[in-house]
N, C-alpha and C positions, 0 to 999 in steps of 0.2 A: 176550229182547228186545236187541238191539244196543245198546250204550251210546251215547249222544249225542255227537259229538264236539264240537259247541259246548253245554254241557252246561245245563241248564234250572235255574237256582238253585233256583225254590222250585214247590212244586206247586199253580199257581193254579186247579185245577179242583176241587181238594177243600176243604170247609170242616173247618176245624180247631176241634174243640169243647173239648179240653182240651190245656193246654200246659203243664200246671203242673208242677214239679220233683217226679220220682219220688223215693220212699225212698233217700236212700244205702242202699249195700252195705258192710257192715262188712268192714273188715281186707281189702280189695280188694290190698294192699300181700305178704300171702303167700299170696292164693288162687292156685290155677292161672288162668293167663290167657296169650291171646294178643296181644302187642306191636303196635301201629298206629305205634310211633315210627317215624323214618326221615324220607325224601324226601317233601315233599308239592307239590304242584301250588299255585301262588297266583296271584290278582290282585288288586291295589289299585285301590279303588273309592271314591276319594275323594267323590265326586255320590251313592255307592251307589245307581247305575242298576240293578244287580242286584235292588235290594229295592222301590224306588219308581217308578212313572211319572212321567211331565214334570210331572203336576201333585203330587208329593208323596204320592202313594195309595200303601200297600202293594199289590204282587201279592197278596198271599197272603190279602188281605181281599176280594179281586174275585171274583165265581163266574165273570164272563169276564173274560179279561183287555181293557182296552183297547189300541186300536192307537196306535203310536207308532213313530219310526224308530228304535228298539230292536229293534222285535220283527216277525216273520212267523210266518205259520203252517206247518210242516212239511208238506212234500208226501206221505212214507211214513208220518209217525207222526203221532197225534193229540196232537200238543204244540207246546207254544209255545217258541220260541227267542229267546233276545239275541243278535242277529247280531255284534254287536262284542266278544264274549266267547268265550273257547275255552281251557279248561284247559289241552287237551292240547298246545296250541302254548305256553303260559306258561311261565314259569320257574319253578324247585324250590326248595324253603326245607327246611331241617331243622327236624324236630317230635321231642322238645320245644325250645323255645327262646323269643328274642323276636326281632321282624322287625329292632329297632332296632340290634344288634350284629352282625346277620348282612347287612345291606343296605346300604352308604353311604348311600344315597338315600334310604333311610327312618329315618335315624338319630333326626331332630325329627319324623318323623308320625305324627299322630295322627288316627286315624278308622277307616274299615272297609277289612279287607281280607277276601277270600274265600280258602279252603282244601279242595283237595280229594285223599281220598285213595281210591284203588281197590284192591279186593282180593276173593280167593275164601274160601270158607268151609264147610268140612263141620262139620256138627252131630254130637259123638263119640257120640250118645246119644239115640235116638228119646224126643219128648216132654219133652228139656230145653231151658232157655232159655237167650237170648244178650242180653247188655247190654251199651252202649259206656259205659266211662265215662271221664272225662274229671279228671285230678288238677287242675286248675285252665286257665283262660282268661281274659287280661285285655282288656275288663272286661264288656261286655255281649256276650253270645253265643247266636246261633241256629244249631241242629243239623238237619240234614236227612239222610235216609237214603233213598238210592233214591228219591228223588224226592218224599218225604212229610215234612214236618217234624215233629221230636221234642218239640221244647220250644225254652224261649228261658232262659238262666241269666243272671243279674246279680249281678256280685261277681268279683274278680279274684284271689283266693286260697284258693278253697275247693273242693273236689272236687262232681261231679254226675255221674248215670248216668240213663241211658235204655234202655228194652227195644228190641229189634228184630227179637225173635223171629218175629214177624208177617212182617215185611218181608224178611227175609235170605233171600237166593238162594245155591247153591252156585258160582256165578261171577258177576262181573262187577258184583260191590256196589261202590257209590258213596257215600262220605259226603262231605257236604258241610256247613261250618262257617264262616259269619261272623262274624267277632270285630270289634266296634269300641272302640276304648281313648279314644274323647274323652272328657275330663271333663268332668262336668255339677255343674252347682250344687247340683242335689238329690241326687247321689249319694255315697256312702260307700265312699272319701274322696270331699271336694268338689273346688272346681276348683284349691285352692291346696296341695299338698303339699310338702316338702323333699326327695323322691327320686324317681328316675327314672319316669317311666310307661310301662313297657316294655308293648309291644303284641304280643299273639299267644297260641298253644296254649303256655304255660311250661311245664307238665307233662305226665307221662306221659299217652298215650290208649291204652285196651286193651280188649280183648273179654273178658266175664268168661260163662262159661259154667257153668250151675248146673243141680240138679234143677227136674222142674216146682215141686214144695216144696224149697223150703231154708231155710236160718237165714238170714236177712236183718241182723238187727242184735243184739248183746248187749253189756250192761256188766257187768263184774266186776271189783268192786273190794272191799278189805278195809272192813269196819263201822266208820265212823269213830270209835265210841266203844267198840268192841270188836276187839281186834286177832287175838283167836281166832275171828272169823268172818268168812266170806265170803259177803258179798252178792252177787246175779246177777238178771238180767232177758233174757231171752232173745225175738226176734220173729221168727216164719216169715212164709214171704211164700209165695203159692199159691193154689190154688183149694180145697183139702183139709188146711187148717190146724189145726182143731179136734181135741183128743183125743189129739193126735199125742204118742209117745214121746221125748224128748231124752236122751242119756246124756251127761255130762259127766265127764271123766277128767283128773286131775293126777297122773301117775304117780309123781312125785318124794313126793307128799304121802301116796301110797296112797290118793285118793279116783277113786271109781268110782259114780258116782249116777245113779239114771234119774228122770226126773219128767216130767210130761204137760201138755199144753198147755191153755190156757181153749178159748172158743168164739172169741175173736178170735186165736188162734194164740200167745200170750204167756204165758210162765211165769217166774215168781219163785222164787228158793232162798237157801235161806242152809246153809252148812257150815262146820261146826264144827272146828278143829283147831288143837293145842297144838305141832306142830312146824314149824310156817310160818317160814322164815329172811325177815326182811324187807329188803325193797329199800332201800338208801340210797345216799348219795354215796360213801362209803368201801368197801361192798358189794353193788353194782347187781345185787342175784340176779333172775333171771327164771326163772319156773316155763313149760313148755309144756305149753298146756292145749288139750284136745282136745273138740269139741262134736260131737256126730253124730246125725242123723236119716235113717233107710234108708241109705242108699248115700252121701249129704252128710257129708262129715267136713272139718271147719274145724279148722286149727291156730293158734293165738298164741302169742306170749311174753310175759307179764304178770308185772310185779312187784307184790306188794303192801305196801303202807307208807300211814301214815297221815299228814295233813297237819293241824295246827289252829295256832289262836294261843291265848296264856293271857297276858294282860293284855300286856303290850310286847314277849313273847317268840314266837317261829316256832318250833314243834315237829314234828319230824319224829321218826316214832314215839315220842311223846312224849319225845323229847327236845330240848333247846336247840340251835339251830342256826344259826350267822352265814354270812348269802348274800354270797359272793364271787364278784362277778358283772362280765358287760360287755353291754353291749346289742349286737346285730346285725344287718345290712341282708343280705335275700336277692341279696347279688350274689357272681358267681363267682369264685375268689381266681386261677383261673387264664387266663380267656379274657377277662375281662368282662362287661357284659350279665348278666341274670337268672339266678341260680346253681337249676340244677336235678338234678344229678346227686348219686349219692349220694359221689363224690369229692369236690366242692363244699363238702359238708355236713362230712364227716370232717377236712377241712382245716380249716374255720372252729373247729369243735369243738376240733381239737387245738391250735389256737392257744391257744385259752381255756384247754385245760387248762395248757397251759404258763405261762399269763399268773397260775397259780395258783387259777383258776376253778371253785368247786362248783356254779356259777349262770349261766345266759345269759337275759336278755331277748332274745325275738325282735319286733324293732322292725318296723314299725309297722302289721303286719297278719300273718295266718297263713302260715310259712313253708312249705316242702314236708315230705312225711311222712319222709324220710330225716334229716332233723335232730333229731326228736321219737324215732324208732325210734332212732337212734345214741345221743343222751342217755339213753336207756332203758339200754344198753349199756355207756355211758361211764360212769353216776354221775354225769350233771349233771342238776340241777334247771332248768326249765323255766317262765318267763314268756311266756305267749300272748297277743297282743293284738286284737283289733275294729279295723279300721281306721276308727274315728271319732274323724277329726284334727282338731285345731284348730278352725274354725267351720263348722259343716255346717247344713242346714236344720230345725234343732229342730223347730219346728211342722209340718212336712211329713209326714203320717202316712205316706207312701210311704216317705220317709227312713227312718222308725222302721222301717216292714217289714223294708226293705233291709238294715239295720245286724241286726236279729233273727235274719233269716235266714243271714247271713253267720257271726253268733256261733253260730246251732244248727249249722251244717255242720262246721265246726271242731270243736266240742264232740262231735260224732256221730264224727266222725275219729279223735279222740284221745282219747276220755275213758277208754280202758283203758291209757295211756299213763300208768305210774309217775313218770316224770320231769316230767310236767306238772303244777305244784302252783299256777300262779295263773292265772285267767281276767281279765285286762284288758279293762276296758269304752272307755278313750277315752285319748286323748294330748293334754294342754295346752288343754284346752277353757274358754274364761273362764265363770265362772259366771253363770246367769240361772234365772228361775224355768223356763222351757221347758225348757232345757237339765238342769236339776235332775231334772224328771220323766222325760223322755229315759233317762238314764243310769239311774237308779232304776227305774224298768221293766225295762230292760236287766239291771240286777243280778239282780231278783227272778226273771225267766226263768232266767237260768243258775244260781242257787239250786234251782231246780225242776227244771232239766233236770238238773243234776249238784250235788249236797249235799255230796260228799266234797272238793271243791277250797276255795281261796282267791280272794277277789274284791278286785280293786284298780283302779287306774287313775292313769296319770302326772299329777298333779295341778300347781298352780302354787304359788307361796309368794306371800307380801305381808309388808306390815311391821306391826309388832305394834303396837295402839293410837298411829300415826303416829310411831312410834319408827323412826329413820333406822339405825339399828346392832341392832335385834333383829326376826328373820323368824319368821314363823309360818305355819299355814295355815288361812287363813278361808273355807272351803267347806261348803257343806251337805251335798255328797257325801261329804265326810271321816267323815260317821257313820253311813254307810253299808256303807264298805268296809270287809274285814279287816283288810287291810294298808294302812297309810298310806304312800303314796308320790307324790314330786313331784319336778321337775327344778329345777335351780337353777343358774344360770352366772355367779355372782360372780367378777369375776377376769377374765372374757371380755366378755359383753355387758354387764356391770354392774362398772364399776369397772376397776380394775386388780389384780393379783395382790395388793398388800399390803392392800388391801380385805377379804381374809377374814380378816385377826387382828382387824378390830375388830365382827364380826359373830358374834353369837351366837343361841342359837334358843329359841323358848317353844312347845314343842309341848304344847298344852292336850288330845289325844285319848291315852286308857289304851290306845294299840296302837302294835304292832310298827312302826318305820319304817324304810322302803326309799328311797334316793336312786335314784331311777330313771333320771337323768341328772346330771351335770356335765360339764364338759372344754374344749379350747380347740382352736383351729386349727392346725396347724404343716405346712410344708413339709417333707418327708423331704430332708435334704441339706442345708436352708439352716440354717445356722448361726451365730449372733450372739449377744449378751449377752442376759442374763434379763428384758431390758425392752423387747426389740424383737419386735411382734407378728410371729405367722408363724414365728418360728426354733424348731427342736426347744428350744433353753431357755426360750424363753415358755411352751410348753407344759408342760414339765417342772416349771416353777416354779407354775403352776397347779396342778398336780396336788401338788405337796408340799406348798402353803398348802392346797389345800382339803379333803384329806385329814387334815390338822390340826384343821382348823375343824370337819369333819365328824364328825369320832370325838367330842367333846364332844358332842355329842348322846346324851343320855340312853337312848333309846328305838333307838337306831340300831342296825339289826340286818342289816343288808346294802347291797350298792351294785351298781350298772350302771352304771358310766360311759358317757360316749358317745363316741368308740365303738370298736368292734375294728381295723376297716379302715378307708380311705378308700371312699366311694362316690360314684358318680355324682348331682350334682343340677345343672338347669336353673336354679336359682336361684342358684347357685355362679360366677360368670363373672370372678373377678380373674384379670386377664392375669399368667401367668407363677408365681402362686402357687395360685389353685385349678383355673383351666383347665376347669370343667365338674366339680369334684370337690368336696364337703365335706371339708377336710381334717381334721375333728377327731378321724382315726382314730388309735390307737396305733401301727398298721400301715401302711404305704402301699400303693397298690393292686398294688405291683409284689411285695409280701409283705416290703418291709423295714422292720425294726421301729424305732420312735423310741424318743430317749432316755424319754420318760413311762412307755413300755411297762415298764419296770425299775425305775420308781419304785411304778408299781401292783403290781406283782410283788411288789417286796420287801414293800410294806403286807401284801397276802393272805399271804405266809409266815410274817410276825408273827402272824397271826391263827389258826393252826393251834393 
């Protein structure tokens, strides 16, 4: 059937019974795939005329479309078209990326943009299945394929996929995606953040072809309490999943095991080996792991390690480790805008290694998969964070379900990555009964989904018993976390650098302490005395004095200062200094190192 030149955005004649998120396919990163990256057509739609009629009623919920100035009946096809929209005559944009950094007129735009990609596809083998997979799309995404809606995904930083086998044609397939990045009070994150709200399809789009029955999901890690035992769970997808034989091979360990699934297509296993080389920051050893059912073979690279706490210590493979870290935002160090390529991630992590880091905090949302895959290879430990940021709608059930779903999706994607050691529930959230219940429920869910890693959150400090010189952590959620982490900006937002000399810390929890943030702003190339704000010397002085202050905390087990590179933020508007950037980076947006970079580098080198 000829593709309509003026493409119908939604299938208005079909009743959509189930638009729920399909189960995520594990390890899309290394599966054979067909990329849909490249140039896509796009239409900016601030009034969402392609989604609602003039009474703001969604077209897709109407059995018969209502008449309006935007619609007519096609003469030769039993379809309804939007008169004023034509993808084929519209401009093109590169996917993946964000629209803000690609199109000057969309720099500040927040709203709806429609995207369209046309392609041909031949299924490789009869009875195979095909899925379309999105690495991420910010923030609310409606996906249509060949005129039928596949589903809606909410959340800007986690993957999702849909099966398209039943709709796929050999020629003239068209994928239409509605992306809306408007900030919402009930959203996660909510209305107010301190980073750029990049809109668009910001990560890879792929077609994944599988067998009719295939390995959909797996979780293979060391037993937390027995470093000679590998635990695993595998889930099949398909109509014939009961009592199926799955082969597990780890050639380097001479492991070759066959197990059968239960009636639900699930199998669990334990494999013992005393020859395991443990993954660590000093020896990031990865094993090739093969999973096979019939002709479906999955390969992954997995490191085996344990992470736990004991009193105030963090133990990697039962050995104490000090986390020398830095916080990172997901912006490209080469072209600006949202970072999405392997080259982007490699540069950021290489800078972190040069700084002396063995650890990074990926703030304030899940970053792209390149980051954690490269961290596996480079021996860098990782903190991953759910975008529960500042103040969100703690009492709203849908807000909680949204946060829980985003957390579930990043856990699903990265649960086999040895580098990931901490799941963070939130950042700088004020205490309240509703907030405590919200975060505690998220933590309990996380422990159930993944008992092998640590739980934390970036908390806030307070005065100890009304003392102005003694600081503490007075937060009920501090009793829930495995690692006590908090942000502090003494010398920047709280007094001047010399105030750090008067402050001591009283930590009452017997837990490891990570300082998740500290720092100060500086414009690269602005030199003055150490008392002049925004100068490199002022930032340098804050680092010198803060490191001395924090190093006196008995339980201190690591740091992740704020932040590696200057990043865009609409909150930061000071002319000739900020110019739309948060200037707390140790490196400018042009890749230039500031003086404070070398202060932290020297401190970390002293911790070897």
